[in-house]
N, C-alpha and C positions, 0 to 999 in steps of 0.2 A: 513619381512612384504611384503605383495603383492604390486605390482605397483599401483593398483587401490586405496588401502587404503592409501598409501604414498601420492598419488596425491590428494586425498580427504582431508587429513590432511594439506597438503601444501596449498590448496585453503582456508581452514578454517583459517589457520594461516595468510595468506596474505590478505584476504578480511574482516574478522571480526575485528572491532575496539574493543578497550578495554571495551567499554560499550555494546558490543554484537550487535550493529547495523552493517550493511554491508557497507563498504566503496564503494562509487559510482564509484570510479576510482582509478586505480593504475598507476602511471606514474613514470618511472625511479625507480621502485621497492619501491616507496613511496606511502603510502595510503593517499588518500584525507581524510581529517578529517570530512567529511560530508557523510551522507547517502542520499538515494533517496527513498521516501515512495513507489513509484511504484515498484522499484526493490526489496525492502524488502518484499512487499506483494506477488509479483510473486514467490520469492524464498520460502517464508513461505508456500504458496499454494503447490508448487512442493514438498517440503520436507514432509509436512503432507500427501499429496496424495501418494507419493512413500513409505513413512514409513508405512502407513496403507496397501498399496497394497502388500508390501513384508513382513510385520510383523517385520520390522527392527526399533526398538525403538530409535536407534541413530539418525535417520532422524527426528523422531517426537520430540525427546529431543532438537535437534538443532533448529527446527521450534519454539518450545516453548521458547527457550532462546532468539531468535531474536524477537519473538512476545512480550515477556515480556519487552524487551528493547524498542521496538517500542511503546507499549502502555504506558509505564511510561514516555517516553521522548517526544513523539510527539502527544499528545492528549491535546487539549485546549477546554474547554467547551464541552466536549464529542465529539469533532471533530478532526480527524487527520489533520495534516499539511504536506506539501511536503517534508521538510527535517529538519534534526537536525545538527547543527554545533557543533561538539564535541570540537573543539579548543576554541570556545567562550561560550560554554555551553548554547546555545540558539536555539530555533526552530523558523522557520518563522511563519507568520500569515495567510498563504494562502494554500488552498487545490485545486489542479487541479482536476476537477470533473471526468475526464476520468480515473483518477488513482484509483478510488474506485473499487476494485476487490471483488465482493460479496462472491465468493467462499472462498477466503482467510479470509475474515472477519467472515464467518460462521465457519470455522475451529477454529479461535481464540475464538469465542464465545462458541463453543462446548467444547473446552478444558479449558474453564473458565479463559482465559487470558484477554479477552476483556469484559469489563463490559456490561451488557445487555443494559443499558442506552446509551452507546456509540454506540453499534451495531444498536440500534433503531434510533439514531440520524443520522448515516451514511445512513441507509436505507431511512429515511424520506427525507434527502437531495436529494437523487436520485429520490424519488417519486414525490416530490413537486417542481421540477425545473420549474422556469418561462421560458418563451420563448420570444425571441425578433426577429422579422423578420423571424419567423419559425425556429430559431436555439436556442440551449441550451447555457447557459453561459459557459464560459471557466473555471471559478474558483469561489471559495467562500472565502471571507475574514472573518476569524474567529473573529477578533477584532471588525470589523465594522458590523458584522452580515449581510453581503450583498453579492449579486452575482455580478460577473464582466463579462461583455460581451466584446468581442474584435471586432474591425472593420473588421479584416481579419479572415474569418472562416477557421478552419482547419477540414476538413471532417473526417480525421481519428479519431480525438478527439470526434467529433459528433457521429460517428458510435460506438465508444467504450462506450460512455454514453448510447446510445440507446440499445446496446447489454447488458450492465450491468443492465439497467432498466428492460429489457425483462427477464433476468435471475432471477430477483426478482418478476416477474409477473406483471410489470407495462408496459402499452402500450406507445409507442412513435409513434403516428399516422403518422407523416411525414416520418417515417422510416419503415413502414410496407407496404405490398403489397396491 
């Protein structure tokens, strides 16, 4: 077996939890029993992209496997949430808005892993964001159906939200030239 393939299988073995989500951290060779939505989405996007680019179905299949776990465990009211705690079999109730990666969601929708209604909900969340003092909210509370603003603004999060909105064709006037 080639070194590359061995390394790839080793990473899959070490990072994938039994439910096919990606452990957000490995410490002392122990998997954290939680994932991080943003990490899973970025990995899914990279796997689909590279799989299609190279024609290698193994990457696409792995992206589908992670995507199916993500959509079955981390969607509430057609909205993703930030993490799933495998140890306690529960997801949180909040979505950090800068974590919405449209390209990954588009792949999940195209491969029919993500329900159209969920895709549309995520797109609508980005489109219809309220602003407070010229800034986007930090997160969305799925249970309360409300946006949460923070007193301390994190510009990287604000820029990611604006970038993701732009990729969907929505203007963010405070962030354009």
